[in-house]
C-alpha positions in Angstrom: 79.0 161.5 111.5 82.6 160.8 112.4 85.5 162.5 111.0 89.1 162.2 110.8 91.4 164.9 110.0 94.9 164.5 108.4 97.9 166.5 108.9 97.0 168.4 105.3 93.9 169.4 106.6 95.7 170.3 110.2 98.0 172.6 108.3 95.9 174.5 106.1 93.8 175.4 109.4 96.3 177.4 110.7 97.7 178.5 107.3 94.6 179.9 105.9 92.6 180.6 109.0 90.0 178.4 108.2 87.3 177.8 110.7 86.7 174.2 109.9 85.4 172.7 113.3 82.4 175.1 113.2 81.8 174.1 109.7 82.0 170.3 110.7 79.8 170.8 113.7 77.1 172.6 111.3 77.5 169.4 109.0 76.6 167.2 112.0 80.1 166.0 112.8 79.7 164.7 116.4 83.3 162.6 116.8 86.5 164.3 115.4 89.8 162.0 115.4 93.5 162.7 114.8 95.2 159.6 114.1 98.4 158.8 115.8 100.2 158.6 112.5 99.2 162.2 111.9 100.3 163.6 115.3 103.7 161.7 114.3 104.2 163.6 111.4 103.6 167.0 113.2 106.3 166.3 115.4 108.5 166.5 112.3 107.0 169.6 111.1 108.7 172.8 112.5 105.3 174.4 112.6 103.7 171.8 114.7 103.8 173.8 117.6 101.7 176.6 116.4 99.2 173.8 114.8 98.5 172.2 117.5 97.9 175.4 120.1 95.5 176.6 117.1 93.7 173.5 117.5 93.5 173.8 121.2 92.1 177.1 120.8 89.7 176.3 118.3 88.2 172.8 120.0 88.2 175.1 123.9 86.4 178.1 121.9 83.8 175.8 120.2 83.5 173.1 122.8 83.5 170.4 120.4 
């Protein structure tokens, strides 16, 4: 299963401390994508560094 994560999901992961990546992996996600538009949108959000750092930490911990 392929999954595309949008800006709202990235913000929810940080805001609510949701472990979305583990759940997606449990459900069979093999590929998780973030589209370019989402990355561009993050650049305009003050909390973008926090979001990106949190995602990097989650990805490294879960090895997805």
